[in-house]
N, CA, C and O of each residue as an XYZ file, in Angstrom:
580
protein
N      22.878     78.713     92.753
C      23.383     78.994     91.477
C      23.492     77.743     90.709
O      23.855     76.727     91.302
N      23.213     77.707     89.431
C      23.254     76.560     88.581
C      24.731     76.358     88.150
O      25.521     77.302     88.145
N      25.068     75.140     87.800
C      26.399     74.761     87.336
C      26.872     75.578     86.108
O      28.001     76.064     86.032
N      25.928     75.689     85.161
C      26.301     76.456     83.947
C      26.571     77.896     84.203
O      27.386     78.527     83.529
N      25.823     78.463     85.269
C      26.073     79.872     85.603
C      27.424     80.079     86.194
O      28.067     81.093     85.921
N      27.889     79.139     87.011
C      29.236     79.148     87.612
C      30.288     79.082     86.565
O      31.258     79.841     86.587
N      30.091     78.121     85.589
C      31.091     78.016     84.458
C      31.125     79.333     83.644
O      32.195     79.822     83.281
N      29.942     79.886     83.370
C      29.853     81.112     82.586
C      30.554     82.266     83.305
O      31.280     83.040     82.681
N      30.332     82.380     84.636
C      30.863     83.411     85.365
C      32.441     83.303     85.404
O      33.162     84.298     85.333
N      32.933     81.962     85.527
C      34.365     81.750     85.543
C      34.999     82.179     84.215
O      36.094     82.741     84.182
N      34.263     81.890     83.096
C      34.691     82.176     81.789
C      34.798     83.713     81.642
O      35.804     84.182     81.109
N      33.884     84.457     82.057
C      33.874     85.925     81.997
C      34.963     86.461     82.831
O      35.639     87.405     82.422
N      35.172     85.914     83.978
C      36.268     86.355     84.875
C      37.639     86.074     84.272
O      38.537     86.914     84.314
N      37.779     84.892     83.719
C      39.019     84.569     82.989
C      39.300     85.481     81.859
O      40.443     85.905     81.695
N      38.311     85.816     81.055
C      38.446     86.697     79.962
C      38.761     88.129     80.452
O      39.590     88.810     79.849
N      38.159     88.556     81.457
C      38.441     89.871     82.126
C      39.856     89.983     82.591
O      40.529     90.996     82.400
N      40.301     88.892     83.221
C      41.739     88.898     83.797
C      42.734     88.869     82.555
O      43.769     89.533     82.615
N      42.444     88.138     81.474
C      43.320     88.025     80.336
C      43.418     89.421     79.703
O      44.505     89.851     79.317
N      42.271     90.136     79.596
C      42.260     91.363     78.907
C      43.081     92.384     79.758
O      43.896     93.138     79.225
N      42.840     92.379     81.073
C      43.571     93.307     81.985
C      45.016     93.014     81.987
O      45.804     93.958     82.043
N      45.455     91.757     81.930
C      46.814     91.428     81.852
C      47.490     91.860     80.596
O      48.630     92.322     80.617
N      46.762     91.707     79.446
C      47.233     92.102     78.152
C      47.522     93.658     78.115
O      48.556     94.116     77.629
N      46.546     94.408     78.654
C      46.643     95.840     78.668
C      47.791     96.262     79.511
O      48.511     97.186     79.132
N      48.004     95.647     80.618
C      49.121     95.907     81.503
C      50.469     95.598     80.890
O      51.419     96.370     81.019
N      50.539     94.467     80.227
C      51.861     94.129     79.536
C      52.147     95.057     78.426
O      53.278     95.530     78.310
N      51.205     95.348     77.604
C      51.432     96.288     76.429
C      51.766     97.700     76.977
O      52.718     98.317     76.499
N      51.055     98.193     77.905
C      51.320     99.550     78.444
C      52.748     99.585     79.092
O      53.486    100.561     78.958
N      53.084     98.498     79.780
C      54.389     98.385     80.374
C      55.467     98.438     79.340
O      56.464     99.143     79.490
N      55.269     97.720     78.332
C      56.256     97.631     77.185
C      56.411     99.053     76.522
O      57.512     99.505     76.209
N      55.257     99.702     76.338
C      55.248    101.006     75.761
C      56.026    102.031     76.690
O      56.823    102.848     76.228
N      55.733    101.920     78.011
C      56.474    102.819     78.905
C      57.963    102.568     78.912
O      58.771    103.493     78.994
N      58.309    101.294     78.824
C      59.793    100.953     78.790
C      60.434    101.541     77.556
O      61.515    102.123     77.644
N      59.778    101.402     76.373
C      60.275    101.882     75.141
C      60.384    103.443     75.222
O      61.389    104.015     74.800
N      59.353    104.103     75.760
C      59.341    105.503     75.882
C      60.532    105.954     76.731
O      61.218    106.915     76.383
N      60.776    105.254     77.851
C      61.878    105.564     78.681
C      63.270    105.431     78.048
O      64.187    106.231     78.236
N      63.331    104.308     77.259
C      64.630    104.168     76.523
C      64.780    105.239     75.495
O      65.880    105.782     75.392
N      63.808    105.595     74.734
C      63.811    106.641     73.798
C      64.196    108.007     74.421
O      65.035    108.745     73.903
N      63.545    108.291     75.541
C      63.745    109.554     76.222
C      65.233    109.593     76.781
O      65.916    110.606     76.632
N      65.679    108.553     77.375
C      67.020    108.420     77.870
C      68.027    108.664     76.806
O      68.918    109.505     76.929
N      67.865    107.896     75.736
C      68.790    107.986     74.554
C      68.846    109.406     74.043
O      69.925    109.954     73.819
N      67.695    109.995     73.860
C      67.695    111.433     73.311
C      68.289    112.350     74.308
O      68.958    113.294     73.889
N      68.126    112.187     75.550
C      68.699    113.141     76.467
C      70.251    113.048     76.429
O      70.928    114.075     76.480
N      70.782    111.879     76.343
C      72.212    111.695     76.377
C      72.867    111.849     75.073
O      74.071    112.106     75.047
N      72.171    111.713     73.949
C      72.829    111.825     72.662
C      73.240    113.269     72.323
O      74.130    113.478     71.499
N      72.613    114.235     72.938
C      72.930    115.575     72.581
C      73.446    116.440     73.784
O      73.749    117.618     73.594
N      73.542    115.892     74.953
C      73.952    116.602     76.099
C      75.200    116.086     76.755
O      75.570    114.929     76.555
N      75.851    116.902     77.525
C      77.063    116.519     78.314
C      76.622    115.449     79.286
O      75.488    115.408     79.765
N      77.578    114.591     79.546
C      77.343    113.595     80.520
C      78.592    113.485     81.406
O      79.710    113.551     80.896
N      78.422    113.322     82.707
C      79.550    113.109     83.603
C      79.401    111.748     84.292
O      78.320    111.219     84.552
N      80.645    111.230     84.565
C      80.642    109.943     85.239
C      82.018    109.359     85.154
O      82.933    109.975     84.608
N      82.176    108.130     85.711
C      83.508    107.484     85.745
C      83.739    106.770     84.455
O      82.827    106.093     83.978
N      84.905    106.873     83.849
C      85.274    106.180     82.648
C      86.422    105.180     83.015
O      87.137    105.367     83.999
N      86.558    104.152     82.207
C      87.584    103.181     82.326
C      88.129    102.925     80.956
O      87.741    103.594     79.998
N      89.064    101.925     80.832
C      89.551    101.671     79.493
C      89.613    100.205     79.292
O      89.725     99.420     80.233
N      89.533     99.831     77.985
C      89.566     98.402     77.514
C      90.932     97.784     77.870
O      91.945     98.483     77.844
N      90.966     96.528     78.190
C      92.152     95.878     78.365
C      92.747     95.596     76.960
O      91.977     95.307     76.045
N      94.039     95.665     76.757
C      94.599     95.403     75.451
C      94.346     93.953     74.996
O      94.445     93.664     73.804
N      94.023     93.045     75.921
C      93.744     91.734     75.607
C      92.586     91.516     74.706
O      92.424     90.425     74.159
N      91.732     92.564     74.523
C      90.605     92.422     73.745
C      90.898     92.786     72.212
O      90.009     92.783     71.360
N      92.138     93.075     71.973
C      92.518     93.379     70.567
C      92.012     92.303     69.639
O      92.136     91.105     69.892
N      91.444     92.774     68.566
C      90.943     91.887     67.497
C      89.479     91.462     67.727
O      88.858     91.004     66.768
N      88.928     91.572     68.835
C      87.559     91.226     69.093
C      86.586     92.133     68.436
O      86.803     93.343     68.374
N      85.562     91.604     67.962
C      84.555     92.370     67.234
C      83.756     93.280     68.155
O      83.219     92.830     69.167
N      83.677     94.581     67.801
C      82.941     95.605     68.527
C      81.521     95.604     67.992
O      81.228     94.924     67.009
N      80.631     96.364     68.635
C      79.176     96.459     68.232
C      79.020     96.929     66.800
O      78.033     96.567     66.160
N      79.948     97.723     66.259
C      79.811     98.275     64.877
C      80.368     97.253     63.864
O      80.353     97.532     62.665
N      80.844     96.116     64.294
C      81.353     95.080     63.433
C      82.893     95.149     63.158
O      83.461     94.234     62.561
N      83.536     96.236     63.599
C      84.974     96.349     63.412
C      85.661     95.561     64.462
O      85.068     95.223     65.486
N      87.001     95.238     64.209
C      87.841     94.636     65.194
C      88.439     95.689     66.142
O      88.850     96.765     65.710
N      88.478     95.369     67.397
C      89.004     96.407     68.373
C      90.499     96.517     68.165
O      91.193     95.504     68.081
N      91.010     97.756     68.080
C      92.426     98.000     68.015
C      92.773     98.940     69.175
O      92.242    100.046     69.275
N      93.692     98.470     70.065
C      94.075     99.239     71.226
C      94.602    100.621     70.968
O      94.505    101.519     71.804
N      95.168    100.772     69.777
C      95.779    102.111     69.388
C      94.799    103.049     68.786
O      95.157    104.186     68.477
N      93.560    102.629     68.600
C      92.559    103.470     67.989
C      91.913    104.501     68.999
O      92.305    104.572     70.164
N      90.953    105.256     68.516
C      90.202    106.177     69.401
C      88.840    105.657     69.745
O      87.956    106.423     70.127
N      88.647    104.291     69.608
C      87.365    103.696     69.893
C      86.906    103.810     71.313
O      87.712    103.797     72.243
N      85.577    103.924     71.489
C      85.046    104.037     72.795
C      83.705    103.282     72.862
O      83.056    103.067     71.838
N      83.303    102.887     74.071
C      82.049    102.252     74.231
C      81.101    103.120     75.138
O      81.514    103.646     76.171
N      79.886    103.232     74.720
C      78.851    103.948     75.416
C      77.523    103.251     75.392
O      77.180    102.638     74.380
N      76.755    103.313     76.460
C      75.490    102.744     76.580
C      74.426    103.643     75.827
O      73.417    103.143     75.331
N      74.681    104.883     75.775
C      73.573    105.763     75.339
C      73.881    106.521     74.054
O      72.938    106.822     73.322
N      75.091    106.843     73.732
C      75.396    107.565     72.482
C      75.303    106.618     71.296
O      75.723    105.466     71.401
N      74.758    107.079     70.161
C      74.627    106.299     69.003
C      76.052    105.844     68.456
O      77.021    106.594     68.570
N      76.144    104.646     67.886
C      77.313    104.228     67.234
C      77.706    105.191     66.182
O      76.839    105.650     65.439
N      78.960    105.534     66.060
C      79.462    106.479     65.035
C      79.494    107.907     65.562
O      79.999    108.787     64.864
N      78.983    108.179     66.750
C      79.111    109.506     67.338
C      80.534    109.835     67.732
O      81.210    108.981     68.306
N      81.009    111.002     67.458
C      82.250    111.502     67.929
C      81.990    112.328     69.180
O      81.009    113.071     69.218
N      82.836    112.226     70.212
C      82.597    112.859     71.458
C      83.905    113.356     72.074
O      84.926    112.673     71.985
N      83.887    114.474     72.664
C      85.054    114.963     73.435
C      85.008    114.387     74.833
O      84.004    114.535     75.530
N      86.050    113.749     75.245
C      86.162    113.160     76.660
C      87.190    113.899     77.445
O      88.363    113.888     77.072
N      86.808    114.545     78.522
C      87.723    115.244     79.357
C      87.903    114.588     80.713
O      86.933    114.325     81.424
N      89.167    114.326     81.068
C      89.495    113.871     82.392
C      89.328    114.930     83.362
O      90.050    115.924     83.281
N      88.438    114.825     84.288
C      88.124    115.965     85.222
C      89.171    116.127     86.267
O      89.183    117.126     86.986
N      90.090    115.133     86.378
C      91.251    115.262     87.406
C      92.351    116.119     86.938
O      93.011    116.809     87.714
N      92.565    116.072     85.556
C      93.701    116.887     85.060
C      93.347    117.801     83.898
O      94.203    118.565     83.451
N      92.103    117.753     83.383
C      91.676    118.706     82.325
C      92.085    118.217     80.895
O      91.765    118.885     79.912
N      92.783    117.068     80.781
C      93.165    116.653     79.440
C      91.952    116.043     78.685
O      91.113    115.349     79.260
N      91.911    116.333     77.405
C      90.790    115.968     76.518
C      91.214    115.180     75.343
O      92.323    115.378     74.848
N      90.409    114.307     74.871
C      90.624    113.630     73.584
C      89.299    113.368     72.890
O      88.251    113.305     73.533
N      89.352    113.216     71.580
C      88.159    112.937     70.813
C      88.097    111.417     70.548
O      89.091    110.804     70.159
N      86.909    110.827     70.769
C      86.737    109.387     70.621
C      85.580    109.215     69.634
O      84.814    110.138     69.359
N      85.492    107.989     69.118
C      84.372    107.614     68.250
C      83.603    106.390     68.901
O      84.221    105.368     69.198
N      82.393    106.501     69.092
C      81.597    105.466     69.684
C      81.471    104.239     68.659
O      80.805    104.304     67.626
N      82.148    103.185     69.046
C      82.150    102.054     68.087
C      81.598    100.791     68.825
O      81.436     99.749     68.190
N      81.315    100.865     70.123
C      80.963     99.686     70.894
C      79.916    100.028     71.965
O      79.709    101.200     72.279
N      79.280     99.041     72.503
C      78.355     99.222     73.550
C      78.960     98.793     74.948
O      79.731     97.836     75.005
N      78.619     99.475     76.018
C      79.245     99.200     77.229
C      79.477    100.511     77.922
O      79.005    101.527     77.410
N      80.167    100.584     79.050
C      80.719     99.448     79.722
C      79.691     98.689     80.561
O      78.608     99.181     80.877
N      80.083     97.487     80.897
C      79.129     96.615     81.620
C      79.359     96.734     83.088
O      78.524     96.222     83.834
N      80.366     97.332     83.579
C      80.602     97.529     85.025
C      79.667     98.623     85.522
O      79.636     99.695     84.917
N      78.891     98.409     86.606
C      78.014     99.330     87.094
C      78.697    100.633     87.522
O      79.785    100.567     88.095
N      78.136    101.772     87.283
C      78.703    103.024     87.736
C      79.666    103.619     86.793
O      80.237    104.663     87.108
N      79.911    103.008     85.590
C      80.792    103.493     84.591
C      79.960    103.953     83.408
O      78.945    103.334     83.088
N      80.381    105.048     82.746
C      79.615    105.646     81.592
C      80.295    105.403     80.264
O      79.652    105.492     79.219
N      81.576    105.100     80.280
C      82.292    104.966     79.075
C      83.595    104.113     79.203
O      84.265    104.200     80.232
N      83.951    103.324     78.220
C      85.235    102.707     78.101
C      85.918    103.345     76.917
O      85.311    103.616     75.881
N      87.192    103.575     77.105
C      88.012    104.136     75.992
C      89.127    103.233     75.720
O      89.420    102.365     76.542
N      89.795    103.379     74.585
C      90.904    102.485     74.188
C      92.134    102.792     75.067
O      92.230    103.858     75.676
N      93.097    101.796     75.114
C      94.266    102.081     75.908
C      95.088    103.348     75.387
O      95.665    104.098     76.174
N      95.098    103.523     74.068
C      95.766    104.719     73.545
C      95.160    106.012     73.998
O      95.862    106.973     74.312
N      93.763    106.030     74.032
C      93.094    107.235     74.506
C      93.366    107.398     76.004
O      93.632    108.502     76.479
N      93.292    106.221     76.784
C      93.553    106.371     78.165
C      94.981    106.905     78.501
O      95.171    107.592     79.505
N      95.918    106.591     77.687
C      97.273    107.071     77.933
C      97.308    108.551     77.670
O      97.934    109.278     78.440
N      96.630    109.072     76.560
C      96.575    110.486     76.358
C      95.799    111.248     77.354
O      96.053    112.436     77.549
N      94.868    110.631     77.993
C      94.093    111.267     79.045
C      94.809    111.136     80.422
O      94.346    111.665     81.432
N      95.946    110.415     80.416
C      96.788    110.158     81.688
C      95.914    109.552     82.730
O      95.854    110.034     83.861
N      95.195    108.441     82.345
C      94.397    107.734     83.334
C      94.793    106.308     83.486
O      94.144    105.579     84.236
N      95.868    105.846     82.789
C      96.187    104.380     82.865
C      96.619    103.944     84.235
O      96.405    102.787     84.597
N      97.230    104.834     85.032
C      97.709    104.451     86.373
C      96.561    104.149     87.200
O      96.537    103.094     87.834
N      95.514    105.060     87.259
C      94.396    104.896     88.104
C      93.369    103.857     87.621
O      92.705    103.194     88.418
N      93.262    103.735     86.248
C      92.281    102.748     85.689
C      90.923    103.390     85.434
O      90.333    103.157     84.380
N      90.427    104.164     86.334
C      89.179    104.953     86.150
C      89.378    106.320     86.618
O      90.199    106.586     87.495
N      88.597    107.244     86.014
C      88.642    108.673     86.345
C      87.320    109.241     86.155
O      86.520    108.748     85.360
N      87.049    110.334     86.910
C      85.764    111.066     86.578
C      85.971    111.832     85.267
O      87.044    112.392     85.046
N      84.999    111.861     84.433
C      85.129    112.493     83.108
C      83.853    113.164     82.726
O      82.763    112.870     83.219
N      84.055    114.115     81.787
C      82.844    114.747     81.143
C      82.928    114.348     79.700
O      84.001    114.383     79.097
N      81.784    113.961     79.133
C      81.633    113.446     77.735
C      80.676    114.484     77.038
O      79.540    114.709     77.455
N      81.200    115.057     76.011
C      80.405    115.958     75.154
C      80.322    115.500     73.751
O      81.352    115.534     73.077
N      79.224    115.077     73.235
C      79.051    114.722     71.817
C      79.370    115.923     70.940
O      78.881    117.021     71.205
N      80.189    115.738     69.889
C      80.499    116.827     69.030
C      80.002    116.635     67.552
O      79.869    117.580     66.773
N      79.744    115.338     67.242
C      79.294    115.062     65.949
C      78.434    113.764     65.948
O      78.852    112.680     66.354
N      77.185    113.990     65.449
C      76.265    112.818     65.349
C      76.721    111.929     64.204
O      77.366    112.433     63.285
N      76.428    110.659     64.205
C      76.810    109.822     63.027
C      76.054    110.244     61.849
O      74.946    110.771     61.946
N      76.665    110.010     60.695
C      75.989    110.338     59.435
C      75.044    109.246     59.054
O      75.346    108.063     59.213
N      73.875    109.641     58.539
C      72.846    108.603     58.177
C      73.256    107.652     57.033
O      72.487    106.767     56.660
């Protein structure tokens, strides 16, 4: 094999690898976006069950994802999947108590948790002693455009 043939073959191989890698990265990104959209859509309109916790009052005044300052006496809640502005009914599955919250923040960041609620909401749900409880979350009103 001549030297220029080896160089030419390496160039073609490099180009082929670059194209294959580009296709893989783009299709992977598309698949990830599709998964995020599908997950978001599934949870935005359906009931969700899981463990909820509540914000520490020490976060009072900190900015939430919607730009507002956190107020412990509010009905603010954090969700990973519900759109900001969504109102949802949260039911403590241990005692049946329910409260309406508004999604104003993103979170929780603790694995295994599906929502954080304000201390005032936690008190109404009678969950402050335990800190976390199993709950059912039912969206009742989507945010207005």
